[in-house]
N, C-alpha and C positions, 0 to 999 in steps of 0.2 A: 505670679508675674506682675510687674509694675503696671498700674492702670493707665499711665500716660505715655505708653510707648509710641503712639501715633501723634503726640502733641509736642513739638519741639520746644514750646515755651515752658514745659514741665521737666525738661531734661536737666535736672539739677540733682546730683547724687546725694547730697545731704538731705534734700527733700524726699528722695526715694527711701532713704533710711527711715524718715519719719513715718511714711506710709507703711513700710514693712513692720515697724515697731508697733504700730497701732493694730495692724491686722494679725500679726503672728509674733507677739512679743517673746514667747517661750521657744520659738524655733531656733535651732542652732545655725549660726552664720559662719563663724571662724573659730578654728582651733589652730594654735601655733605649736611649734616644737618645744616650747618651754612648758607646755601644759596649760597656758592661759587660754581662756575661751570667751567668746562673745555670742550670746543670743542676739536677735535683732533688738529686743527690748533693752538688754544690757548695753549694747553698742550705742543705742540712742541716749541712754542715761549718761554713759561715760563721755560721749561726744558733747552733750550739753554742758556737763560739768567742765570739760576741757575748754569749751567756748567761753564760759564765765572766767575760767583761769586766765586765758589769753587776754580777755578784755580787762581784767584786773591788772595785767602787766602793761596795759596801755596799747594793746593791739586793736586796730580799728579796721573797718571795712576798707578794702583796697590796699591795705598795708602788706608789704612783702615780708614773709617769715620763712627763714631757712629750715629745712629738715635734713639733717645729716644722721640718718637712723637706719638700723638694720630692720629687716622684715619682722613683723610680729604684731600682736594686738595693740601694743603701745603706739606703733607707727600708725595703725588704722585709727586709733582714738584721736591722736594728734591731727591727722589729716582731716577727719570728719569734724573735729572741733574747730579747726581753722575755717573749714567750709561753712559751718553754721554762722560764724561771725561775718562772713563775706571777705575774710582776709585771703591773701594769695600765698599759697604754699610753694616755696622754691625748692624743688626736689634736687638734692645733691647726691651724686654718686659716692658711695662709701669707700670706693677705691682711690678717690682723688687725694693727691698729696701736693705739698709745695705750691708752685706757681699755678698749677691747674686748679687747685682748690681756691687759692687766693683770687684768681680771675673771676670765678663764678660768684663768690661771696661779695666781692667789690663791685662787679658789674651789676648785680641785682640790688646792691645797696641795702642788704638786710641789716636791720638793727637788732633783731631778735633771732636767735638760732636754737633749735631743739637738737640735741646731740646725744647719741648713745655713749655711755660712759667710756667704753673701750676706745672710742675715737678721740677722746679729749686730748691725748698727747699729740695727735696729728694737728689738731686745731691750735694747741698751745705753741707749736713750732712757728706759726705764722701770725699769731694773735696781734703782734705789734704792728703788722702791716694791714690791719683791717679797721680803718678809721670809722666806719659806719656802725660796727658791732658794739652794742651797749648791754645786751642781756643774753645770757646763756642758760638755757634750760637743760639740765642734765638728767638723762634717763638711766638710772642705775647709780650705785655708790661711786662717788668721786671726791677726793680730798684736795684737788688742785685749787690753789689760791690765785684768782685772777687779779691783774693789776690794771692800771690806767683807767679806773672807773668802771670796769666791766662788772655788771651785777650778776652773780650766780644765783640760780633758782633751782630748787628741787622739784622735778616733774611730779613727784608723788603728792604735792600740794593740791593738784587738780581734783583729787578724789573727795576732798572735803568742801568743794565749792557748791553753791546752789546751781540748779539747772538753768541754763540759758533760755531766755524767752524773747530774744530780739528778732529783728526782721531777717528773713531768709534772703539769700542772694538770688539774682535773676539768672536765667539761662545765658544771657548775654554778658554777664560779669565774668571777669577773669578768675578762674579757679586756681590755676597753678602756672608755674614757669618750669619747663624742662629744657635742659641745655643739650644742643646737638654735640656730636663728638668732636667737631673741629678738626677734621682731617686735613683741611687746606687753609687753616688759620684759626684764630681764637674761636672757641665755641660760642654759639649764639643762643640766647634765651628765647624760647618759643612761648608766646603768650597764648594760653589755652583756655578758651571760654568753657563755662560749665556744660553747655550743650555739646561742644566738641568732645569733652571728656566722657560724657554719657554715651555718645554715639559709637565709641569703640566697643562698648559692651553690647549695644543693640545689634551691631554687625556680627559680633561673636555668637550671640544667641541664635541668630538666623543661620549662620554658617554651620555651627556645631549642632544645631537643632536641640538646644538645651531644654530639658523638661524637668518636672518636679522630682524625678528620681535620680537626677544627676548629682554628683559630688566632684568638685574641682580640686585638683592637686596643683598648688602654686609653688614653684621652686625658683622662679625668676625674680629679680629684685623689684621691689615695689616703687623704687625711685624712677623706674622707666614705665612707659605706657603699656607695654605688654603685660607685665605682672599686675600693675595697679588698675588699669582700665579695661584691657581686653579680657582679663581673667577675673580679678576681684570685683571690678565694676559690673561685669556680666553676672556674677553670682548675686550681687545685691539687686540688680534689676530682675533677675529670674527668681529670686527668693530661695536660693539653694545654698547648701553649706560648702565650705572650702577648708582645706588643710593648707597652712602656710608654713613653709620651711624657711629658717633664717637665711640659709645660703644653699645654692644648688650643690648636690652631692650625687655623683653618678653611682657610687656604690650603695647609696641609700634610696635611690630613685624608685626601684621596683618594690622594695620592702615597705617604703612609705605608702605607695599606691595600694599595696595589698592590705596593709594594716588599717588604713582609713577608708577602704572600700571606694576609692576614687574611680570615677568613670570617664573623666576627661582631663586633659592637661595640655600644656604648651611647652615646646622646646624652641630654642633659638640658637642659630649659628653652630658653634662647636659643641654645645651641650648634647646634641643628638649623637655626634661622633663619639663623645665620651661614654654615653649610655651603650651604644652599639659595641664599643670596645670592651665592655665588661665580659668576664668569662661566662660563656653560656652555661645555663643550669637547667635541670629538669623542672625547675619551678618557674621558668620564664613565662609560662602561660597561666600561672596560678594567680589570677587577678580579675578585676571586673572592668578594666579599662576598655571602653568601646570606641573612643575617638580621641585623636590628638591633632593639634596644629603644630606644624614644624616649618620654620622659615629660616633660610631657604630649604626646600624639601628635595634633597638629592634622591634620585631614583633608587640608588643602592641603599640609602637609609630607609626609605619607605618599604622596600622589599623586606628588610630585616624586621621592621616593626610589624609587618603583616605576617610573614612566615614564621619568624622565630618567636615573637611575643604575642602573636595572635590578635593584634589590634585590628578591628574590622575596618575603621576609617582613618586615613591619614590625609589631612588637608593642609593647604598652605594659604598664602595671601601675600599682598604687597601693601606697604604703607610707610609712613614717616610720622614723626612727631608733629610735623607741620600740617599734614594733609589727612590725618586719620588713617583708616584702612579702606581705601576705595575699591580694592580688588580682593575678593575672598574665594577660597575653594568651597566646595559643597560636599557635605556628608552624602555618601552614596554615589558620588561621581568622581572616581579616581583619575587624576591627571598627573602622574609622577613627574617631578621636575618643573612643573608649571605653577604659576601663581594662582590663577583662578579666573573668575568672571567679574566684570565691573558690577559693583553694588549700585545699580542704576537708580534705585529709589532715592539715594542721597548724594550721588556723585556723577560727574561726567569725566571721562578719561579719553585722551587723544594721544596717539603715537605720531610724533611730528619730526620733521627735519630739525636737527639741533641748531642749525644756523638761520633758517628762514621761518621756523614755526609753522610751516605749511604741513597739513596732515599727509601722512603717507598711506599707501594702500596696504591691505592685509598682507602679511608675510615679509614686510620690510622693517628692518631694525631702525628705530629712532628714539627720540627722548620721550619719556612718559610725562605728559602734562595732565594736570588734575584741576578741577574746580568743583565747589559744592553746589548742591541743589537746594539746601536748606540753610537758613540764617544761623550763623554762629556755630556751624558744624565743622569749622575749619580753624586754623590758627588765626589770631587777630593781628599777627605781625611778630617781628623780632624786637625784644626789649632793647632799648637804647641803640637800635640799629635801623632807622627808617630807610636808609639808602639800600640796605640789604633786602628789606621787605619789598621795596619797589623793584629792585633788580630781579628778584625771584618771581614777581607777578607780571612779567612782560606780556603784552598783548592779551591781557585779561585771563591768562592761564598761569597757574603755579608751575614753575619749572623744577622738577624733582632732581635733575642732574643724573637720573638713572636711564639706562638704555633698556628698551624692551621691544617686544613684537606682539602683535595680535593676529590670530589666524581667522579664517573665514567663519568659524563657529563662535567667535567672540572670546576665546581663551587667550589670556595674556601671559606671556613668559617674560620674567625678569632676566635680563642678560648680565648686566654689571653696572657699576658706576661708570658714567661716560668717560671720566678721566682714567678709569682703570681698564677700559676696553683696549684691546690690542688689535691693530689693523694690519693684516698680513696677507699678501697675495690676493687682495680684493675681498678678503673675508674679515668679518668682525669676530674676534675671539674673546670669550669671557675668561678673565683671569681666575675667577672663582671656580669655573668648571675645570680648568687645567689643574688648579690646586687640589681639587677633589680627587682627581686621578692620581696625581703624584703622591698625595698624602696617604694613599692606601698601600704604597710600596714599602717593602721591608726596610727597616732602619731609619725611616723618615719620621721625625717628631712633628715638625712644622715646615711649611713651604709657602713662599710668596712667588707668584708669577707676575711679571710686569714687562712693559715694552721698553726696548732700547732701539736706537736708530739702526736701520738697515744700511749696509754698504752697497746694496744692489739698487740701481735706478728703478724707481717705481715699486720697490719692495716694501716701502712704508715703514713697518716695524719688524723687529725680530723678537722672539719670545725668550726671556731670561728667567732663570730660577734661582732663588736664594733658599738654600736648604739648611735646616737645623736637624742634626742627627739625634736619634735617641741616645740616651746615656749608654755609653759603652759600645755603641755601634760604629763600625769602620765604614763610613758612607763613601761611596765612589761616585763622583758626578757623572762620569761616562756611562756607568752601569744604570744609574737612575734614569738618565735621559734615554738610553736605549730601551729600557723596559717601559717607560712612559710613552715613548713614540709608538710602541706596538699597540697602545690602547687609545691613542689620540688620532684625530683626523690629520691628514698630511699637512694641511695648512697651519695646524696648531702645535706642531712638534717644536720643542725648544731647541735653540741654537747655543745658548750660553747657560752656564750654571756655575755656582760657587757655594762653598760651605761657609756658614756663618754661625756664631755662637747663639745669637738671638735675633729676632726680627724686631725692627722698630715699630712700636704700637702707640696708639692714643691711650688716654686714661681709661677709656672704655673697652680697650682690647682690640681695636680695629687696626689692621696692618697699615702702616704709613708707606704705601708704595711710592709716593712722591719722593720720599727721602732715598729710597733704593734707586729710583730712576736717576737722581742727581749723581749717584756714585758711578753710573754707567757700567761698563764692563770691566772695571778695575778688578784684578785678581780672579777673573772668571775664566773658565775653560771654554774655549771656542770649539764647537763641534761642527763646524761648517761642512766638512766632507760628508757627514751623514744626514744633513738637513734636506728637507724636501725642496 
């Protein structure tokens, strides 16, 4: 375990690697699904060579460098190499295309970009619209000839460089920029100090009770905080090994865990549903997985992971790129469907009235407000958007935009995004909870639940469903709503429903309910006679 866990000034992951390499150079840290491996000593050597490589390219302390890369040891080497120099890694989602990709690269003003070779055509399609980009480092074979003065560089050159011996960054320095999904406008770049990045892993170690015998299975993308910091960062701080898969695969999830002897892992959003949907097998309990973090953690999913797969502990949490993970579940304390307890050593959390910011009593739904107890354990602001930073920090609390409730025992439950909450008959309805129920019905591939105006005075909202049928399924709106209504509270029963080919989503796969709301009830079936 890292020796500086209690000292926020030492929360610098590249520095943690240095300590681990000195103490345990031959211990395995990372294995990826290409067969590449990193011991702590090898990771330190490769990171130092990569740092010299970047410095030779002109990268300096505080300079932003884009990373458009798939999971693997090369990603980790580049990330750590940039960290050694004090440069800022701009993490770019590998699914971005066109204007979404152009916005993030131009907004962050990266002049140097590291890119997996398979993604070069995606970048080439917009290269003429990237005025800041001057150097492209390609990981893997690529024969594309760049024009307008862009310098192509082969990533493999780093391996022949001398080892970096320059100054290490401070905990207060910006380590990376990660972009929010931009559900209500252009995505915003979150400035993440080194201490903030390390604190994700510190919380995970405490929540998951990581010990020297644990092995992490990482199948979520490293360009997001969950995969990179909550999981990989935690393994570095704890000094334990990890297996990293290039991309999530539900069909390979259990076989990977079995093959690599993994004891802990994380799932996020629909990945849990995909795993549970796999055909049951007599080998479902043939593994060493003892604990997993699943967010959001639907009770039906937790029950499956416990009863079918035999996972002893399923925990959850609540957090954002901006605020870290201020709320964690605890191994040994099951609370299905709830986020967990406030991580009070490092954060304060308040459930407040969304209009007045006044604290609400236990049991009342309000906005989740957060602030840190330690310096630099939080975002430093939004890059190029100071007005958005100030707007989010009203009354000395960061406003998450999420609705939640805390009970008398201190357990926090995430309800939904405030703008996605549905208010009907005096009750707050979580769109995601309605979607969880409807999504389990036969013939439903995907569903979005959202608010449309009620025609009843004082009725506030009505619940509407947009349904995507499974391939070949003859989905009937009335049948779906009837079956769902039998499983939902009276106040949450849908009134409107329609069939759609696909749901509008952001580049990170989040449903854009705001676009559906704008369409209103056009082409929808009105089930008013059967509504509560």
